N, C-alpha and C positions, 0 to 999 in steps of 0.2 A: 504494500500500500504506500509506504514512504517513497519507494522508487517511482511508482506511477505518479504520485503527487509532485515529486521533484521534477520529473520529466515534463509534466503538464505546465507547471509554473515557469520552467525554463523556456519552453516554447512560447508561453505567453509573454515573457520578457522580450524575447527576440522579435516577436510580432510587434510589440509596442515600440521597440527601438526603431524598426523599419518604417513605422508610420507616424513617429512622434511629431514631425513638422507638418503633417497634414491636418492636425487638429480636427479629427473626424466629428467630434461631439461638440465643437464650438458653435452652438446655435446662436442666431442673431439676438435672441432674448434669453435672459437667465431662466433657469428651470427651478420650479418649486415642486419638490417631491412630497406627495401626500400619502401617509400610511393608512392602513385599515383599522378595523375595530380591535379593541383590547390590547393595543400597543402604543408606545410612545417612542419618539426618536431619541433614545438615550445614547450618550457617547459610549457607555460601557456595554451596551447591548443594542447595537444599531439595527433598526428594522430592516434595512436594505442590505445587510451583510457586507460582502466584499464588492458589491456593485458600484457604490459611489467612488471608491478609490480608482477603479478601472476607468470610469467615466472621466474623472479629473485628469488622469494620465493622458487622455485623448482630447483635452481642451474644454471639458464641460464646466460651466459656472453653475454650481448647485447650491440650493437652499432647501430648508425643510419646513414643512407646515407645523409639525409638532402640535397639531390640534389634539383635543382631549381623546383619551382612549375609549371612553364610554359616553362621550358627548352625543347628543342627538344630532341629526343631520343639520337641523336649523342652527343649533349652537355652534357646531363646528364650521358651518358655512360662514357665519359672522366672524369667527376667529380667523378663518382663512382669508377673508376679504381684508381684514386688518393686517394680516401677515403679508399680503401682496403689497399693500401700501409701504410697509417697512422695507421690503426687498427693493421696490422701485426707488425709494429714498436713498438706500445704501448704494445701489448700482448706477443710478441715474438713467436707467432704461425706461422706455415708454411702456413696455408690456412685459409679461412673463409667459412662459409655457408651464402648464400644469401637467405633471406626470403622476398618475394616481394608481394605487392598488386597492382592490376590494372596495370597502365602504368609502375610502378616500375619494373614489370617483363620484359618489353621490354627494358627498360634502362639497366637492369642487363644483358640480353642476348647480347646487343650491347657491353657492357664493356668486357664481357668474350671473345667474338669472335673477336672484332675489336680493342680492346685497350690493348691487351697483358696481360689480367688478368686470362687467363685460368689456368695457372700453380699455381695460388694463390687462386683458388676457388674450394672447394670440392663438393659443391652441390648448385643447384638453385631450390628453391621452389617457384612456382608462385601460387597465389590465386586470382581468378577472373580476370585474365589478358586476354585482348582481342587479343590473338595471331593471330587470323584469321580475325580480324576486326569486324565491326559492321554495319549492314545495316542502323541502325538509324543514325550513323555518316555520311553515304553516303547521306542521305536526309538532315540532319541538316546543312551540310557544302555546300549545293547547293544554299545558299543565293547569290544574285548578288554581284559581286566582290567588288564594292566600299563600300556598307554597311558592308560586312564581314570584310574588311580591317579596317573600322572605329571601329567596335566592337572589333577587335583584338587589336587596339591601346588603347582602353579604358582599357581592361584587362591588357595589358602589362604595362601601366602607373601605374595601381593599384598595381600590384605585384612587381614592382620595389620598392615600399614603404615597402614591406615585405621582401626585401633582394635579390630578383632575380637580377642578373647582366645581364642575357641574355634572358629575357622573349620573347617568340615567340608563342603567342596564335594561330596564323594562322597555323604555321607548326605543332605545338604540337597536335592540334585537327584534322588536316588532316591525321595524322599518324594512326588514328583509322578507317579510311575508308578501305574497303575490298581490293581494288586494291593495295594501298601502303602497306598494310599488307602482301599481297601475295609476292610482290617484296622484302619486308624486310625479309621474311622467306627464300626466295631463296638465298639472299645475306648474311644471318646470320645463318649458320648451327651450330648445336650443336658441342661442342668441345670434343674430346676424353679425357677421364679421369675425366670429370665433370658429376655428376649425376643430371639429370633434372627430376623434378616431378611437378605435377600440381593438383589443386583442383578447384571446382566450387561450387556455392550455387544457390538456386532458391527462388524466391518469390512465395507465393501461389496465390496472386491476387493483384490488383492495390492498395488495402487498406493496404497492407503489409508495404509500405513505401510511404507516400504521396509525399515526395520529388522526388520520381522516378516513380510515377504512370503513367505519360504520356509516357515516353520512354518504360516503362514496357509493356503497351498495344500495342504500335507500334511494338516492337520487338517480342512480343508474337504472333502477327498475321503474322509476316513475317518469323520469324526464330524459334519460339517455346519457350520452357522454358528458363527463364533468371532471373538474379538477379536485374533487373531494368536497366542494362547497357550491360551486357555480357551474351551471351548464353553459354550453356554447351559445345557445339562443339567448340566455339571460345576459351574457356578456356583450352581446352585440349593441353597439350604439354609434351613431354617426357613420363614418367610413369604417367598415369592418375590415381590418388588415389581415385577418386569418387566425389560425390555430397553431400554437406551438405544440409539436408532437415529438416523441422520442422513439426511435426504432428499437431501443433496448426495452427490456421487460418492465422497467420502472415507470415510465411515463413521466409527466411533469405535473406535480400537484400544486395546489393553491399556495403552499409554503415554498415549494421548489422555485417558483417563479420570482420570489424575492430573496432567494439564497438563504432561506431560514436555517437550513442544516449546515451551511458553510462547507459543502463538500462537492467534489466533482465526480461525474459519472459518465459512462460512455454515451456518445452521440448527442450530448446537449451541453452547451456552455452558456450558463445564464448570464455571465458577465458580458460575453460577446453579443448575446441577444440584445442587451440594453445599448451596447455600442451601436448596433444596427438600428435600433429605434431612434436614437439620438441623431445618428448620421442622416437618417431619412428626414427628420425634422429640419435639420440644417439645409439639406438639398431643397426642401420645399420653401425655404426662405423664412422659417420660424426661428 
């Protein structure tokens, strides 16, 4: 394993050395990266794993939303709109690009449509975002009201210790249900002048990611191919750029697409995947 990791990292270094002056990820506008639910962008456990370092090596100007882990879409949307203002002030740029994973994509869309950020956002890229909800969430949130409220309080108390000022596990998880998602899409149309695009990934089987094996099987039976939480159809928004797949037996889970496990495996390079996403944004003038 050490030998394989060494060879992989050495090849990665040689690749970056050959393209260092190309600045493949130097987009016209700085990029604000927005995390998903139940995480924060902490320095000692970064949501995006090794991805940001790779992007910076290739010229990217990166900033982080660091919105609340269990904030509602509305609360996080307001925080993101304020964060956009801060990034523009620091950089002197006219606009930002938003690159979002999971619920971060919903937070971003709310900020653009409802919080006055449309004129300050050039593009919104969503990766594995449940734009159209998840049937697994429909089932998982059907717990009796009292136990569900108790569970929500436990999570809210825990995430206050991690810096959340307005944790709302109950509302944040309900947002993933299909009916609230339908209403959200009706009330949150895309804004003119903002480029919207989306990506999805899929697991091969339940063994692809043991953390997501149960929801994967449930969603597979109900809705089809998924990454352990989000189906391909639910991830579609704006210009759909395709599905990240892996020829190996593992597939690409909801966690793999953000380098959650910090490991490399055959036929998929998550860091290079983001280099490709950013380079396309650059080519498109964003």
